[in-house]
N, C-alpha and C positions, 0 to 999 in steps of 0.2 A: 503495500500497499501505500502512493506515495503521498510524502505534507501534503499536498492540495488534498486527496484526498482522505486522507487523516482530521482532515480541518473541515471538509466540508462532513464525514460523518460528524464530530462532534459538535456542528454545527444543531444540526436536526435534531442529534441526542438534548443540547441544551434550547432550541425555543421546542420544541414537548415537552420538559422538564421547566420550561416559562421561567426560568430564570432569561432572565432581560439584562445583569449585565453585558453577559456571558455572550447572549445572543448578539447584542449590542460588538462585542470588539469583537467579534470572529466571520458578524458579515462586515466588519468595515477591513479585513483580514484577505479573505476572501475575492471583497472588489477592488485591492493591491497587486495579487493574483493573478487576479484577469486582467485586469487592463496590462501586465506583464507580460503578461497574453496575446493580447492583441498585439506587444509590439511586438513581442518576437516575431507573431504569422508575417506582421507588417515588414518584417527584415527576412524571413523566409530561412528564419532557423526557429526550435524546435525550445521551450524549456527545460530546462534538467532542475534535478534533486537540488545540486546547489545553487541555481539561476534563485530556485526557490527560496533556499536556507536566507539567500543576500535579502529576497526582501521584506522575510519576519522579522529581520534582522535590522534593515532601515525600516520600518515600521515600529520597531522597536525603539530604536535610535527619537523617532520621532515622539514620542512616548517620554520616554527620559529628558529629552532638551526641551521636553511645553512642562512639565513638573516642574525644571525650575523656574520658567520662565512666571509660571504659573505660582516658583514660592514666592520671586524676588515682587509680584502685585503683590500678597496677600493674600489670595484668592483658597481657602484651606479649602474651596466646596467643588474646586477645577485639580489641585492637586489630588486629591481621593481619589476618582475618577477616572483620571489618569495613571493614578497605578496601580484603580483595580484592571485594568482595562490592560497593566506591560504583565501583570504578574500573570494572569490571560497567553499576551502574547508571552510569554517565558516559558512556557509549557513544550511549545513545539522548536527552540533555539540548540543548538548543542550546547552542552553541560561550559561555563564559563571555568574561563578561569584562572587558577591560583595566584596570585601576588610573582611566589616564587616561580612558577612556572612560566608566568610570562615573564621575565625579568631575565626567563636563560635564553627564553624563544628570540629578545631585545638584545644583548648579551650574542649569540648566534650571528646572531643578523648582521648587527657592526658589524662582527667580524668580518662575515663573508664581504661584502660588502666593503670592506677596508675605510669605515668611515674611519677618520683621524680629527675633525673636530665639529664643532654644531656647522660652517657650513655642506656640510654630504648627511644630514641629517634626513633629507628625502631620502639618499640612495637605502640608509638603516632602515626605515620607515617604510617607502615601498617593498622591501623582505617579509621584515615584519609580517607586517596585514596579508600580506600573500601566506603566511603561514598561520597565523590567529584566524584568520577567515571567519566572521560570527563569532569565537567565543570570544575576543575582548571589543570596549570600547578602543575607535582611533583614539578617544579623548587620554584612554588611560594606556597604552601603545606610548604616544606624543609626550605623557611626561613620564616615565622612566626615559624613554630616546635621552628627550635634552637632561636626565639624570644625569643616566650614564655617557653619554658623552662630556658634560660640562666637569667629571668629575679624573 
């Protein structure tokens, strides 16, 4: 069963169980997947499993960004809503990397890219992001790359 099929199945179960928050989050997730699928077909490509994971990760990032913005704006009601959606979407993402694992991947990326300072940050970031693919946020990776390149 593909990721999209799993989400569709869970959506139907949530709809029948009248779990409104879950229905809403999964409906938005399915819409994003279907829009991406249309884009892929327009380009003459088929959407793969990794593409589906990337889309779900993008939707999760949107929720994290919204949570941060709503916290700054003092909108706790919207923070709670977005947090609930993020928890639902998070079930479909690969397990997040721990701090130690992420640091090790970044160290390897820096060594492989030959990055010597901040001017080479892009090289290290590119390699690290390919390796973590959906298992860590780019902000976290960037923070660790900066920290290791400055030390």
